C-alpha positions as CSV (number, residue, x, y, z in Angstrom):
1,X,45.3,10.9,-31.3
2,X,43.8,8.3,-30.9
3,X,40.7,8.1,-28.3
4,X,41.4,7.4,-25.2
5,X,38.9,4.7,-24.3
6,X,36.0,5.6,-22.1
7,X,35.9,3.2,-18.9
8,X,32.8,0.6,-18.6
9,X,29.6,1.6,-16.0
10,X,29.0,-1.5,-14.6
11,X,25.4,-1.7,-13.0
12,X,24.8,-4.2,-9.9
13,X,21.5,-5.8,-9.2
14,X,20.3,-8.7,-7.5
15,X,18.8,-12.0,-10.1
16,X,15.2,-12.2,-9.5
17,X,12.9,-11.6,-13.0
18,X,11.8,-8.4,-11.6
19,X,15.6,-6.8,-10.7
20,X,16.9,-7.6,-13.9
21,X,14.4,-6.0,-15.7
22,X,14.8,-3.1,-13.2
23,X,18.3,-3.0,-14.5
24,X,17.3,-3.5,-17.9
25,X,15.7,-0.6,-17.8
26,X,18.5,1.7,-15.9
27,X,21.0,0.0,-18.7
28,X,18.7,1.2,-21.7
29,X,18.1,5.1,-19.9
30,X,21.8,4.8,-19.6
31,X,22.3,3.8,-23.3
32,X,20.1,6.5,-24.7
33,X,22.0,9.2,-22.8
34,X,25.5,8.1,-23.5
35,X,25.8,5.9,-26.1
36,X,29.5,6.0,-26.4
37,X,30.0,4.7,-22.8
38,X,29.9,0.2,-22.9
39,X,27.5,-0.9,-19.8
40,X,28.2,-4.2,-18.1
41,X,26.3,-5.9,-16.1
42,X,27.0,-8.1,-12.4
43,X,24.1,-9.9,-11.0
44,X,25.3,-10.3,-7.2
45,X,22.9,-13.2,-4.7
46,X,22.0,-11.2,-1.6
47,X,21.1,-12.0,2.1
48,X,17.7,-11.6,1.2
49,X,17.4,-13.9,-1.5
50,X,19.4,-16.9,0.4
51,X,17.7,-16.8,3.4
52,X,14.4,-18.2,1.9
53,X,14.0,-20.6,5.6
54,X,12.4,-18.0,7.1
55,X,10.2,-15.0,7.5
56,X,11.6,-12.1,5.1
57,X,10.9,-9.9,8.8
58,X,12.9,-12.2,10.2
59,X,15.6,-12.6,8.2
60,X,17.7,-9.3,9.0
61,X,17.2,-10.2,12.9
62,X,18.9,-14.1,11.7
63,X,21.8,-12.5,9.9
64,X,22.3,-9.3,11.4
65,X,21.4,-6.8,9.3
66,X,20.1,-3.6,9.9
67,X,17.0,-2.9,8.8
68,X,15.9,-4.5,5.3
69,X,19.3,-4.2,3.7
70,X,19.4,-7.9,3.2
71,X,18.6,-7.1,-0.3
72,X,21.2,-4.4,-0.5
73,X,24.3,-5.4,1.2
74,X,25.9,-8.1,-1.0
75,X,25.2,-5.1,-3.5
76,X,27.1,-2.7,-1.1
77,X,30.0,-4.7,-0.6
78,X,30.4,-4.7,-4.8
79,X,30.4,-1.2,-4.6
80,X,32.7,-0.1,-1.6
81,X,35.3,-2.6,-3.9
82,X,34.7,-0.9,-7.2
83,X,33.5,-4.3,-9.1
84,X,29.9,-2.5,-9.6
85,X,29.3,1.4,-9.9
86,X,25.8,1.7,-9.6
87,X,23.8,-0.3,-8.1
88,X,20.2,-0.6,-8.9
89,X,17.2,-1.5,-5.7
90,X,13.6,-1.6,-5.4
91,X,13.1,1.4,-3.7
92,X,11.1,0.5,-0.9
93,X,13.9,-2.5,-0.8
94,X,16.3,0.6,0.6
95,X,17.1,1.1,4.5
96,X,16.0,5.5,5.3
97,X,19.7,5.5,6.3
98,X,22.8,4.9,4.6
99,X,26.2,4.4,5.2
100,X,27.8,7.2,4.9
101,X,30.2,5.6,2.2
102,X,27.0,5.2,0.3
103,X,24.5,7.5,-2.0
104,X,21.1,7.6,-3.1
105,X,21.4,9.3,-6.4
106,X,18.4,9.2,-8.1
107,X,15.4,7.9,-9.3
108,X,13.7,6.1,-12.4
109,X,10.2,7.6,-13.1
110,X,8.0,5.7,-10.6
111,X,5.5,2.9,-11.5
112,X,1.8,2.9,-9.6
113,X,2.6,3.0,-6.6
114,X,-0.6,0.6,-5.6
115,X,-1.0,-2.6,-3.4
116,X,-2.7,-5.3,-5.4
117,X,-5.0,-8.2,-4.6
118,X,-4.6,-11.4,-6.4
119,X,-7.4,-13.7,-5.6
120,X,-8.2,-17.7,-6.3
121,X,-12.1,-16.3,-6.2
122,X,-13.6,-12.8,-8.1
123,X,-15.1,-10.5,-5.8
124,X,-11.7,-8.9,-4.2
125,X,-11.4,-7.1,-0.7
126,X,-14.9,-8.2,-0.2
127,X,-15.6,-11.3,-2.1
128,X,-13.1,-13.3,0.6
129,X,-14.5,-15.3,3.1
130,X,-14.2,-15.1,6.5
131,X,-11.5,-16.5,7.7
132,X,-9.7,-16.9,4.3
133,X,-5.7,-16.8,3.9
134,X,-3.7,-14.1,2.8
135,X,0.1,-14.1,1.7
136,X,2.5,-11.4,2.1
137,X,5.9,-10.7,3.7
138,X,5.3,-7.4,4.4
139,X,4.1,-6.0,8.1
140,X,2.7,-3.5,6.3
141,X,1.0,-5.1,4.0
142,X,-0.6,-7.9,7.3
143,X,-1.3,-4.8,9.3
144,X,-3.3,-2.8,7.0
145,X,-5.0,-5.6,5.6
146,X,-6.0,-7.0,9.6
147,X,-7.7,-3.0,9.7
148,X,-9.4,-2.9,7.0
149,X,-10.8,-7.2,7.4
150,X,-10.2,-8.4,11.3
151,X,-11.2,-11.7,10.4
152,X,-8.5,-12.2,7.8
153,X,-6.1,-14.7,8.7
154,X,-2.4,-13.3,7.2
155,X,0.4,-15.8,6.5
156,X,3.9,-15.5,4.9
157,X,4.7,-15.9,1.9
158,X,8.7,-16.1,0.3
159,X,9.6,-16.7,-3.7
160,X,10.1,-13.6,-6.4
161,X,6.7,-12.5,-8.2
162,X,6.3,-15.7,-10.1
163,X,6.8,-18.1,-7.6
164,X,4.3,-16.8,-5.3
165,X,1.4,-16.9,-8.1
166,X,2.7,-20.2,-8.5
167,X,1.4,-21.1,-5.0
168,X,-1.1,-19.1,-4.8
169,X,-2.8,-20.3,-8.3
170,X,-1.5,-24.4,-7.1
171,X,-4.6,-23.1,-4.0
172,X,-3.3,-25.2,-0.8
173,X,-2.2,-22.8,1.1
174,X,-3.6,-19.5,0.4
175,X,-6.9,-17.9,-0.9
176,X,-5.0,-14.8,-1.9
177,X,-2.0,-12.8,-1.8
178,X,-1.4,-9.5,-1.1
179,X,2.2,-7.9,-4.2
180,X,2.2,-4.5,-5.5
181,X,1.1,-2.8,-8.7
182,X,4.9,-2.0,-10.5
183,X,6.4,-5.2,-10.2
184,X,3.2,-6.6,-11.8
185,X,3.8,-4.0,-14.7
186,X,6.9,-4.4,-14.4
187,X,6.8,-8.4,-15.3
188,X,3.9,-8.2,-18.1
189,X,1.8,-10.3,-15.4
190,X,-1.0,-7.6,-15.4
191,X,-1.7,-3.6,-17.9
192,X,-1.4,-1.0,-17.1
193,X,-4.2,0.7,-15.7
194,X,-5.5,3.8,-13.5
195,X,-9.0,2.4,-12.8
196,X,-9.3,0.7,-8.9
197,X,-11.4,-2.5,-7.9
198,X,-11.7,-5.4,-9.8
199,X,-13.7,-6.2,-13.1
200,X,-12.8,-9.4,-14.5
201,X,-9.1,-8.5,-15.2
202,X,-7.0,-12.2,-14.7
203,X,-3.4,-12.4,-14.3
204,X,-1.0,-12.8,-17.5
205,X,-0.4,-16.7,-17.9
206,X,-2.8,-17.4,-14.4
207,X,-6.0,-17.2,-15.6
208,X,-7.6,-18.4,-12.6
209,X,-6.7,-15.7,-10.3
210,X,-8.0,-12.4,-10.5
211,X,-6.7,-8.9,-9.5
212,X,-8.1,-5.7,-7.1
213,X,-6.6,-2.9,-7.4
214,X,-6.7,-1.1,-4.0
215,X,-7.1,2.2,-3.7
216,X,-3.8,3.4,-3.1
217,X,-5.7,6.2,-0.2
218,X,-7.2,3.5,1.9
219,X,-4.5,0.9,1.5
220,X,-1.5,2.9,2.0
221,X,2.2,1.6,0.2
222,X,5.6,1.9,1.6
223,X,7.7,4.7,0.9
224,X,9.0,4.3,-2.4
225,X,7.0,1.9,-3.8
226,X,7.1,1.8,-7.5
227,X,10.5,3.5,-7.7
228,X,13.9,2.1,-9.2
229,X,16.3,3.5,-6.9
230,X,20.4,4.1,-8.1
231,X,22.8,3.8,-5.4
232,X,26.8,4.6,-6.3
233,X,29.8,5.2,-3.9
234,X,29.5,8.6,-2.3
235,X,32.3,10.0,-3.1
236,X,32.2,8.8,-7.2
237,X,31.2,12.1,-8.9
238,X,31.0,9.9,-12.7
239,X,28.5,7.9,-11.2
240,X,26.3,10.7,-9.9
241,X,26.6,12.3,-12.9
242,X,25.4,9.4,-14.6
243,X,22.5,8.2,-12.4
244,X,21.4,12.0,-12.5
245,X,21.6,12.3,-16.0
246,X,18.8,9.5,-16.2
247,X,16.8,10.9,-13.1
248,X,13.2,11.9,-12.6
249,X,12.9,14.8,-11.0
250,X,8.9,15.0,-9.6
251,X,9.9,11.1,-8.6
252,X,12.9,12.4,-6.6
253,X,10.5,15.2,-5.1
254,X,7.8,12.6,-3.8
255,X,10.2,9.9,-2.5
256,X,12.6,12.3,0.3
257,X,9.0,13.8,1.4
258,X,8.2,9.9,1.9
259,X,11.7,8.0,2.8
260,X,11.9,11.6,5.2
261,X,9.0,10.5,6.9
262,X,9.9,7.1,7.7
263,X,13.6,8.5,8.8
264,X,11.4,11.2,11.6
265,X,9.3,7.7,12.7
266,X,12.8,6.1,13.0
267,X,11.5,3.6,10.9
268,X,12.5,0.6,9.0
269,X,11.6,-0.6,6.0
270,X,9.2,-3.6,7.8
271,X,7.9,-0.7,10.0
272,X,4.2,-1.1,9.4
273,X,3.9,2.6,8.1
274,X,2.0,3.0,4.8
275,X,2.5,6.9,2.9
276,X,1.5,8.4,-0.7
277,X,2.3,11.3,-2.2
278,X,1.0,13.1,-5.4
279,X,2.0,15.9,-7.1
280,X,-0.5,18.6,-8.4
281,X,0.3,21.1,-10.1
282,X,3.1,22.2,-8.1
283,X,1.5,21.3,-5.0
284,X,2.7,17.9,-2.8
285,X,0.1,16.0,-1.2
286,X,1.0,13.7,1.7
287,X,-0.9,11.0,3.1
288,X,0.8,8.6,5.8
289,X,-0.9,5.4,8.7
290,X,1.0,4.2,11.0
291,X,0.9,1.5,13.3
292,X,2.5,0.0,16.6
293,X,4.5,-2.9,16.2
294,X,1.9,-5.0,18.3
295,X,-1.4,-3.7,16.6
296,X,-4.3,-1.4,17.2
297,X,-5.8,1.1,15.9
298,X,-2.8,3.3,13.6
299,X,-2.3,6.9,13.1
300,X,-2.8,9.2,11.0
301,X,-2.0,12.0,8.8
302,X,-2.5,14.4,5.8
303,X,-0.2,17.5,4.5
304,X,-0.4,19.0,1.5
305,X,2.1,22.2,-0.2
306,X,4.6,23.4,-2.0
307,X,6.5,20.3,-4.3
308,X,9.6,22.3,-3.6
309,X,9.8,21.9,0.1
310,X,9.3,18.1,0.2
311,X,11.6,17.7,3.7
312,X,9.8,20.2,5.4
313,X,6.0,19.0,4.2
314,X,7.7,16.0,5.4
315,X,8.0,17.1,9.0
316,X,4.7,18.2,8.8
317,X,3.4,15.2,8.5
318,X,5.3,13.7,11.3
319,X,4.0,16.7,13.7
320,X,0.5,16.1,12.6
321,X,-0.1,12.2,13.5
322,X,-3.3,11.6,15.4
């Protein structure tokens, strides 16, 4: 009796260079875990990719889409129709509350979570002159930067990571830009490093640009930053089992706490909130900073407790804001 062919698993992804790298990592993990299953890829252009004519924070409003779902809407439509089985996302792009037909099934092992300041001149944040222009599409990054250096000017910047680096390298509109360390590492633009700050590191392919890794306890990242999320149809047991098999348990614990904290705030991906987490032995440590949307003094909080209780720790963090 011949073997019955196993249906392929179809992975959906955005088409940016970083998204494709993340899809490749997902496919490699699936292939290693399930060598007999065929893995196919479908590249999907999202609203966030298409609408580069307005600031990222305004895209959802312009399109009538909730939250930063501008980067997942079309992928969810493909899940809903059965065209794909697993959607691969940068987790920080995912709304904290998904529609009932969808489920965040797993996350891959997390990359570094820090934000990185890329500058035209060495010296990092302190080396930027008064009035220097810093490009970012993130309200959170803009708020934290203005809190640390109110003399700096933040300017919106769109495009994928290499495009943003090229805009900075050209030297016409920006003196620095803010990017996620995880994306820069995944694209092989900078090397993995546990060190903070900057010495003489430059960006691969852009020798005139200088790297400054912002300490995560001073410049808090977005919830889920550095993590790759795997979204499925909520009723799809097969895709859930496949995703679970390649998921990373420690990362899952951390992002559950971070996303639950954001949910309790009723905050979205554009809410100016920074939250960091780490696990040491059996303990989970959480820290948050929340800015009023109109600007001003932020609220902060820190908590720690057993890592087995990420949801209750997120609630403690929420209650501790002051």
